[in-house]
C-alpha positions in Angstrom: 0.0 -0.1 0.0 2.8 2.5 0.9 5.7 0.9 -1.1 5.2 3.4 -4.0 6.2 6.2 -1.7 9.6 4.6 -0.7 11.6 5.5 -3.8 15.2 6.4 -2.7 14.2 6.0 1.0 16.9 4.7 3.2 16.3 1.1 4.4 16.8 -0.3 7.9 17.3 -3.9 9.0 16.3 -5.0 12.5 17.2 -8.3 14.1 14.4 -10.1 15.9 13.4 -8.2 19.0 15.7 -5.2 18.2 14.2 -1.9 19.3 13.4 0.7 16.6 12.2 3.5 18.9 11.0 4.0 22.5 7.8 5.3 24.0 8.5 9.0 24.8 11.1 9.5 22.2 10.7 12.5 19.9 9.6 11.2 16.4 11.5 12.6 13.4 10.7 9.9 11.0 8.1 7.2 10.2 8.7 3.7 8.8 7.1 1.5 6.2 7.5 -2.3 6.8 9.1 -3.8 3.8 9.6 -7.3 5.2 8.8 -9.0 8.7 6.8 -7.2 11.3 7.1 -4.7 14.0 5.5 -5.1 17.5 4.2 -2.2 19.4 4.2 -1.9 23.1 2.7 0.8 25.5 3.8 0.9 29.0 5.6 -2.5 28.2 2.3 -4.2 27.1 2.1 -5.6 23.7 -0.9 -4.1 21.8 -0.3 -4.4 18.1 1.7 -5.9 15.3 2.4 -3.9 12.2 2.7 -6.2 9.2 4.6 -6.0 5.9 3.3 -3.1 3.8 2.0 -0.9 6.6 3.3 2.3 8.1 4.3 3.1 11.7 5.6 6.1 13.5 3.4 8.5 11.6 1.5 9.7 14.8 4.6 11.5 16.2 5.0 13.3 12.9 1.4 14.4 12.5 1.1 15.4 16.2 4.7 16.9 16.5 4.8 14.9 19.7 6.6 12.1 21.5 6.3 8.4 20.6 3.1 6.8 22.0 4.7 3.3 21.9 7.8 1.3 21.8 8.5 -0.5 18.5 10.5 -3.7 18.3 11.1 -6.1 15.4 9.0 -9.2 15.4 10.3 -12.8 15.7 11.7 -12.7 12.1 13.2 -9.4 12.3 12.1 -6.6 10.0 13.4 -4.6 7.0 12.1 -1.0 6.9 11.9 2.0 4.8 12.7 5.2 6.6 10.7 8.3 5.7 12.0 11.6 7.2 9.6 14.2 8.6 10.4 16.5 5.6 9.6 13.8 3.1 6.5 12.8 5.0 5.1 16.4 5.0 6.1 16.7 1.2 4.1 13.7 0.5 1.1 14.8 2.5 1.1 18.1 0.7 1.7 16.9 -2.9 0.2 13.4 -3.0 -3.5 13.4 -1.8 -3.5 9.6 -2.3 -0.8 9.3 0.4 -2.8 11.3 2.9 -5.8 9.2 2.0 -3.8 6.0 2.7 -2.6 7.4 6.0 -6.2 8.2 7.0 -7.5 4.7 6.0 -4.6 3.1 8.1 -5.3 5.3 11.1 -9.1 4.7 10.9 -8.5 1.0 10.8 -6.3 1.2 13.7 -8.8 3.2 15.8 -11.5 0.7 15.0 -9.3 -2.3 16.0 -7.3 -0.8 18.8 -10.1 1.3 20.3 -11.8 -1.6 21.8 -8.5 -2.6 23.5 -8.7 0.3 26.0 -5.0 1.1 25.8 -3.8 3.3 28.6 
Protein backbone atom coordinates (compact mmCIF):
# COMPACT_ATOMS: atom_id res chain seq x y z
CA UNK A 1 0.00 0.00 0.00
CA UNK A 2 2.78 2.49 0.88
CA UNK A 3 5.60 0.94 -1.16
CA UNK A 4 5.20 3.39 -4.04
CA UNK A 5 6.28 6.23 -1.71
CA UNK A 6 9.60 4.66 -0.76
CA UNK A 7 11.63 5.52 -3.86
CA UNK A 8 15.15 6.38 -2.72
CA UNK A 9 14.16 5.96 0.94
CA UNK A 10 16.90 4.66 3.23
CA UNK A 11 16.44 1.07 4.37
CA UNK A 12 16.88 -0.22 7.89
CA UNK A 13 17.30 -3.84 8.98
CA UNK A 14 16.31 -4.95 12.47
CA UNK A 15 17.15 -8.24 14.13
CA UNK A 16 14.40 -10.13 15.96
CA UNK A 17 13.38 -8.15 19.04
CA UNK A 18 15.60 -5.18 18.19
CA UNK A 19 14.15 -1.83 19.26
CA UNK A 20 13.34 0.72 16.57
CA UNK A 21 12.21 3.50 18.90
CA UNK A 22 11.03 3.89 22.50
CA UNK A 23 7.85 5.24 24.00
CA UNK A 24 8.50 8.89 24.86
CA UNK A 25 11.15 9.46 22.18
CA UNK A 26 10.62 12.44 19.88
CA UNK A 27 9.62 11.27 16.41
CA UNK A 28 11.48 12.68 13.43
CA UNK A 29 10.69 9.91 10.94
CA UNK A 30 8.19 7.20 10.19
CA UNK A 31 8.72 3.74 8.74
CA UNK A 32 7.14 1.43 6.20
CA UNK A 33 7.54 -2.27 6.86
CA UNK A 34 9.11 -3.85 3.78
CA UNK A 35 9.60 -7.32 5.25
CA UNK A 36 8.79 -8.99 8.56
CA UNK A 37 6.77 -7.22 11.24
CA UNK A 38 7.09 -4.72 14.07
CA UNK A 39 5.46 -5.13 17.48
CA UNK A 40 4.19 -2.11 19.41
CA UNK A 41 4.24 -1.87 23.20
CA UNK A 42 2.63 0.77 25.41
CA UNK A 43 3.78 0.78 29.04
CA UNK A 44 5.60 -2.49 28.24
CA UNK A 45 2.36 -4.18 27.15
CA UNK A 46 2.15 -5.59 23.61
CA UNK A 47 -0.88 -4.15 21.88
CA UNK A 48 -0.29 -4.39 18.14
CA UNK A 49 1.67 -5.93 15.30
CA UNK A 50 2.42 -3.88 12.19
CA UNK A 51 2.69 -6.22 9.19
CA UNK A 52 4.53 -5.94 5.91
CA UNK A 53 3.33 -3.06 3.75
CA UNK A 54 2.04 -0.86 6.60
CA UNK A 55 3.34 2.36 8.10
CA UNK A 56 4.32 3.12 11.69
CA UNK A 57 5.60 6.14 13.56
CA UNK A 58 3.36 8.53 11.65
CA UNK A 59 1.46 9.70 14.75
CA UNK A 60 4.51 11.44 16.23
CA UNK A 61 5.07 13.26 12.92
CA UNK A 62 1.46 14.35 12.53
CA UNK A 63 1.11 15.46 16.15
CA UNK A 64 4.67 16.83 16.47
CA UNK A 65 4.83 14.91 19.71
CA UNK A 66 6.61 12.09 21.49
CA UNK A 67 6.20 8.45 20.52
CA UNK A 68 3.14 6.76 22.01
CA UNK A 69 4.69 3.31 21.90
CA UNK A 70 7.91 1.35 21.82
CA UNK A 71 8.51 -0.48 18.54
CA UNK A 72 10.47 -3.74 18.29
CA UNK A 73 11.07 -6.09 15.37
CA UNK A 74 8.97 -9.26 15.35
CA UNK A 75 10.32 -12.80 15.69
CA UNK A 76 11.68 -12.83 12.12
CA UNK A 77 13.19 -9.36 12.30
CA UNK A 78 12.14 -6.54 10.00
CA UNK A 79 13.33 -4.59 7.00
CA UNK A 80 12.00 -1.04 6.92
CA UNK A 81 11.96 2.00 4.68
CA UNK A 82 12.68 5.20 6.58
CA UNK A 83 10.70 8.35 5.73
CA UNK A 84 12.01 11.62 7.18
CA UNK A 85 9.65 14.23 8.60
CA UNK A 86 10.39 16.56 5.66
CA UNK A 87 9.66 13.81 3.10
CA UNK A 88 6.49 12.81 4.98
CA UNK A 89 5.18 16.40 4.99
CA UNK A 90 6.04 16.80 1.31
CA UNK A 91 4.10 13.62 0.47
CA UNK A 92 1.12 14.80 2.52
CA UNK A 93 1.08 18.14 0.68
CA UNK A 94 1.78 16.90 -2.85
CA UNK A 95 0.18 13.45 -2.97
CA UNK A 96 -3.46 13.39 -1.80
CA UNK A 97 -3.55 9.62 -2.27
CA UNK A 98 -0.75 9.27 0.32
CA UNK A 99 -2.79 11.28 2.82
CA UNK A 100 -5.82 9.13 2.10
CA UNK A 101 -3.81 5.95 2.72
CA UNK A 102 -2.65 7.38 6.06
CA UNK A 103 -6.25 8.19 7.01
CA UNK A 104 -7.43 4.71 6.04
CA UNK A 105 -4.64 3.13 8.07
CA UNK A 106 -5.34 5.28 11.13
CA UNK A 107 -9.09 4.69 10.86
CA UNK A 108 -8.56 0.94 10.75
CA UNK A 109 -6.28 1.12 13.78
CA UNK A 110 -8.77 3.21 15.74
CA UNK A 111 -11.46 0.67 15.00
CA UNK A 112 -9.24 -2.27 15.97
CA UNK A 113 -7.30 -0.80 18.89
CA UNK A 114 -10.11 1.35 20.27
CA UNK A 115 -11.81 -1.67 21.77
CA UNK A 116 -8.58 -2.64 23.58
CA UNK A 117 -8.74 0.28 26.03
CA UNK A 118 -4.98 1.04 25.84
CA UNK A 119 -3.77 3.34 28.65
